[in-house]
N, C-alpha and C positions, 0 to 999 in steps of 0.2 A: 520262773517258778522253782522254788527250792524243794529238795527231796530229802527225807530223813528216815533212818531206821535205827533200831537198837538191837544189837546182838550180844548176848552174854553180858549185859550191863554196859556195853560200850556203844556210844552214840556216834553214828556216821552221818555227816551232812554232805549234800551235793548241791552245787549252785544251780544246776539246770539239767535238763534231760540229756544234753550234749555231754556233760561230764559223767552222768550215769552210764551212758553208752560206752564212753572211752574207758572208764575204770572197770566195767564189766567184761571187757574184751580179754581173751586169753593173752598171756604175755607175748609181746613181739617187739623187736628192736625198733621198728619205725615209730611206734607210739611212745617209746621212751626217748627216742631222738626228738620227738615233738614236745616232750615234757608233759604228756597227758596220760601215761600209763599208770596203773594201780601202784601205790606206794608199798602195799603189803598184800599178802594173800587174803588177809582178813578184810581189807578194804574192797578187794575184788569180789569177794563173796557177798559182802554187804550190798554192793552195787547190783549184783545179780538178784538179790532178794527184792530190792527196790524195783528193778526192771521187771521181774516176774509179776509184780502187783500193779504195774502200769497199764491202764486201759489202752487198747489199740487206738481208740479215737484220739488219744492225746497226741499222736504223731500227725494228726490232721490239723491240729491247732498250735502246736509248738514246733516250729521249724528249726532244725539244727543249723541251717544257713538261711539267713533272712530271705523271705519271699521277694522283697522289694529289690534286693541287690544280686539275685542269682537266678539265671534263667533255667537252671536244672531244677531248682526248688519250684519255680513256677510251673514247669512242665509236669512235675510230679503231682502237685496239688490240683492244677487245672485239669489234668488228664485222669484224675482218680475216678474209678467206676463205682459209684455208691451202691448200685444194685448188686454188683458182684460181691461187694464188701459186706452186704447185709447179713449173710449167715454167720459171720464171725464178729459183727460190729459190737456185740455185747461183751466180748472176751477181753481178758487181760493178755499180756504177752505170755505169761505162764500157761494160761488156758489154751492159747493157740498152740503152744508146744505140745501139750497133752493131746489136743485134738489131732494135730498132724501125725502123731505116733499111733493114733487109734485106727481101728478098722473103718470108721466113718470117713476118714480122709482117703477116699478111693481115688484112682486116677481121674475119673470123670469129675469128682468133686474138686480136686486140685486144679484141673484145667479150667473149670468154671470160676474158681476163686482168684486165679492169677491176676486178672485186671483190677481186682479190688484191693490188692496188697500194694503198699508202697515199699520202696527200698528200705526205708528206715524200720518199718515193721518186720520185714524179713531179716534184716541185719540183727535186729534186737532178739528175735526168737532164736537165731542161730547161736547167739552168745550163751544161751541157756542149754545148748545141746552138747552132748558128748559126740565123739567122732562117729560112733555107731548110729547115733540118732541122725546125724547129717546124711549118712549113707542110706539108712532106711527110708527117710523122707524123700530124698532125691530119686531113689529107685522107683518110687510110686508115680513120679511125674513122667509124662510123655509129651515130647515136643517134636513134631514132624515137620520138616521143611523140604522144598523141592526146587530144583533148577533144571539140571539134565538128569538127575537121579533123585532118589528118595532117601533122605537122611533122618535118623532119629527113631526108626521103628524099634519097638521092643525086641531085645535080643540081638540087636545090631550095634556095631561100632565102626565108624568111618575113620579114615586116616588122611590127614593133609600131607601130601608129598611135597617136601620142602627142599628143592634142588639148588640151594644157594651156592654162589661162587664168588670168591673175593674180587674178581675183576669182571664179573658178568660175562665171562667167555661162553659163547653159545655151545662150544664143544663140551665144556665142563658141565653146563646146565643140562645138556642132552644126556650126558653119561649118567648123571644123578637121577634124571627122570626115568631113564631106561632101567636103572637099578631098582627104583621104587616100583615101577610097573611090573617088573618080573618077580618081585616079591608080593605082588597083589595089593600094593598101596596106591592111593590116589583118588579114592572115591569121594572124600570130602572136597578136595580141591587140589590142583597142582598149583601151589602158591609159593611164589619166589619173593624173597626180600632182596631188592636190588642194591648193589653197592653204590650205584651212581644215581644222580637225579637228572642226568642228561636225557632230554626228550628223545633223541634218536636212539639211544641205547635202550630206553624203556620200550620204545616202539618195536625194536628188533626182538626184544625178549617176548613181548606180547604176541607178535606174529609167529615166532617159532613155536611157542606153546600151543597156540591155536592150530598151527599146521599139524602138530602131533595129534591133537584131539580130532581134527577133521580127517586127516589122512587115514587114521586107524579106527575112526568112528567110535571113539571112546566116550561112553556116557558119563562124562564128568565136566568140570569147569576149570578154567584157569584164572589166576589172579596175580598181578604184579603189585606187591604191597608198597606202593608209593603214596605220596600225599594225595588227598582227594582232589585238590586243584589240578595236579598233574594228570590224574585219571580223566577228569573232565576235558582237559585239553586233548588228550589222546583220543577220547571218544569223538570229540568234534572233528578231529583230523581223520576219522575213519578207521582207527585201530580197532582190533577185535576185542573189545572189553566185555568180559562176562560179568564179573563181580566188581563192585566198587568197595575199596578197602579204606579204613581209617582207624587209627588209634584214638580212643576217647577216654575221658576221665569223668569224675563225679562232681565237678563244680565248674561254673562258668569261667572263672579265672584259669583253672587248669586247662580247660579246652582251648581257651584263647592262647595259652602258651604253645599249644599244638597247631595253632592257626585254624581253629575249627569253631563254627557256630551251628546251631540247629538250622538256621536259614541256609547255610552252605550245604549241609547234609540234605536238607529238603530238595535243593536244586540237583544234587548228585543222584538222589533217589529217583526223582522224576526222569532224569536223563537216562539212567540205567534201565528203568522200566520201558522207556520209549524205544530202546534198542531191540527189545523183544527177542533176545537170544536164547532164552530158556526153552526147553522142549516139553517138560512135564510140570513146570511150575514157574513162578515169577518172584521168588525170594532172591533178591539181587545184591544184598549188602553183606559185608564181612567186617566185623569189628574185633579189635584186640584191646584188652585192658590189663591191669595189673595192680595189686596192692602196693601203695607207695607212690604212685604217679602224681597224685595231688600234692602230697607232702614235698616231693622232690621239686615241684614248681612253686613251693611256698604258697599253696592255694588250697589248704585243707581247712582253714578257719577254725582250728581247734577240734575238728571232727576226727574221730579215730579212722585209721587207714582202711579197715575193713568196711566200715559204713560208707566211706567215700567210694570205695570200689563198687559197692552194690548200687550206689546212686548212679554210677555210669551205666548200669543195666537199664535204668529208666529211659535214658537217651537211646540206647540200642533198640529197645523193643518198640519204639516209635516207628521204626523202619522195617519191622518184620524180617530180620536178617536171615539169610541162609545159614550163616555160621557166626559164632562169637566165641572167642576163647580168652581165658585168663592166661597170661604168660607168667606163671606163678612165682618162679624164683629168679626171673631175669633181671630185675632191677638191682638186686644185690643184698648182701648181709646187713647193710644199713637199715633195711626195711623188714627182711625176714632173715634172721641170723643163721639158723641152722636147719638141719633136716626136719626136726620136730616142728618148727614154726612153718616151714614150707609145706609139710604134709597137712597140717591143720588148715592153713590158708587155702590150699587146693580144694579140700573137702568143703570148706565154707563157701568159696566162690561157686563151686559146682551146684551145691544145694540151693543157694540163694538165687542163682541164675535160673535154675529149673522152676523154683517156686514163682518166679516172675514171668514164666512162660517163654523162656529163651532156649534156643538150641545150643547149649553151652558145652564147649570142649575145654581142653586144658593142654597147654604146653608144659608138660611135666619136666621141669628144668631147674638148673642152678648155675651160678657162675663159679669160676674156679677159686675165688677167694672166699666163698661161703663155707661154713662148717657143715658140709653135706657131701655125699658121694652117690654113686650110682645105685648102691643098695637102698638108700633112702628113696630114690626115684622109683626103684622096683616096688617098694612098699606102697608109695602113693599111686603108682600105676595100677596095681591090683585092687586097691581100695576104690579108686575111681571107676574102674571097670565094673566092680561089684555094685557101685552106686548108679550104673546106667549111663556112663560117660557118652556123650554124643560123638566126639571125635578126639583124636590125639594127633601129635605131630610125628612124622616119620622123616628122619635125617640119616643119610648114610653113616653108619657106625655110631650114631647118636652124638656125633661131634660136629657142630656147625662151624665150618672152616671160614665162613664170612663174618658171622656175628660173634664168634669166639665164646661160645657158651656150650653147656652140655644139655642135651635134650634126650629124646627117645628115638629108637631106630626102627627100621622096617621089621627087624627080627623081634623086637619087643611086641609089636602088633601081632605077629604070628604066634608068639607065646600066649598072648591073651586069647586069641581065637582057638588055639588048640586046647588050652586048659579050661576055658570058660564057655566054649561053644558059641562065641560071638560071630555074627555074620557080617558081611560087607553089604553096602547098598545093593539091593537086588538087581538093578539094571547093570551095575558095574560087575557084580558077580557073574551075571550071564555073559557079559563080554569077556571076562577072564576065561570062562569055560570055552567060549567059541574060539578064543586065541590059544587054547590048550595050555594056558599058564597055570590054571587050577583044574582039578578033576571035578566030578559030579558032587563030591562031598565038600568042596571048597578048599581042599588041601593043595599045596603046590605040586604040580605035575613035573615029570622029567622034561627036559628040553625037547621040543618037537619042531617039525618043519614050519608050523604056524608061528610059534614063538620066535623061531629063528628069523622069520620074515620081519617081525617087529624089530629084532636086533639089527638086521640089515637096513631097514627103513630108517631107524634112528641114526645109524651111522651116516646115511645120506644127508639127514638134516643137520648133523653136526658139521658136515663139510661146508655148510652155508656160512659158517663163522668166518669173518674177515681175518 
């Protein structure tokens, strides 16, 4: 189906809804790399006019990636909740934007609507939003998940403690873990990206992190972010698997490049549930995504990178994850060139994930060859916290020495807590206070005999390293 509009006497033609979506996107290097970005600002605005007038129902009949050839499209269409969609079924994309910004779009209404929205609808409406709109809408969404603590409560923000080490040395991992815990980080997960795929190494890392959690009775969860097939093998061997992790993307071909299918994730989800390791809930999955992943695998099929990203969220919500985060600037400047593009993408991803009912966080990050710096990350950090970010990443000094990119630090999380009054997961906060790491107000406390016991105990665990 072709789309046409006339602005100031100039006619703009678009071949199909896929092209409308791509041209309507804010400028970003990945879409230009793919050859689908707007040629001019006028063309971009024309596409937005067309998109604003497009009925939401159109996304149920005009697939951007064909239903017959893509299992993510089939999952989106077959899993659509028509009853949840009914309150907005008469709307255009522009109408939906206006409604989302109105008082009628309450937290309860947005929660009820989430199963009725498809990724393409959500991506479309985000293209009509300013940054402040993305913040205002996301802030009204509430998504709460549980495993050993409660994540996503209003006024709360969790931190993934990321103790990566370039050689997976247990002493180095233990040191970074201790550093994060003493700064009050780790309520989202103690989640490590291993340098190795060696099963013995992965097993040792899992056992050490579990020993930390069990010995000190920390109400949190651990995760070694290896491929889902490795995690299945570790679980079958009796390793202490809390969360199953996997990177996912927005098309079948892109996921196959990761070695992932919905059937494999179904198996992993069932296996994780069967372990019954949660204490306050059974959200057992952890996913990571990022704009540009489908294009980097030559698997975007002419769909703009932001829409591909949001399509990945449809796969994620099938498994009711405890956590999902966009690694927003990690893929590089080929996809998000500078700080402006990274900031916009982070706000888009967060808002779209929340609208689809996901507990979405963000790795506020960039690579050293991008036109960005830590001031840009500070800006995005504050904007996302204002928007109700579920969790962020905590890395010692904000510099990941294993993955070689720049993220956010334990100190950044403290800054947000102190300036915006954001709390930790309540069970984790209570543990920090029992350990005298924080005081009754959630502020870091001076070193005590109790926190020194944690320091001594972690030193003992580090000695386990071969």
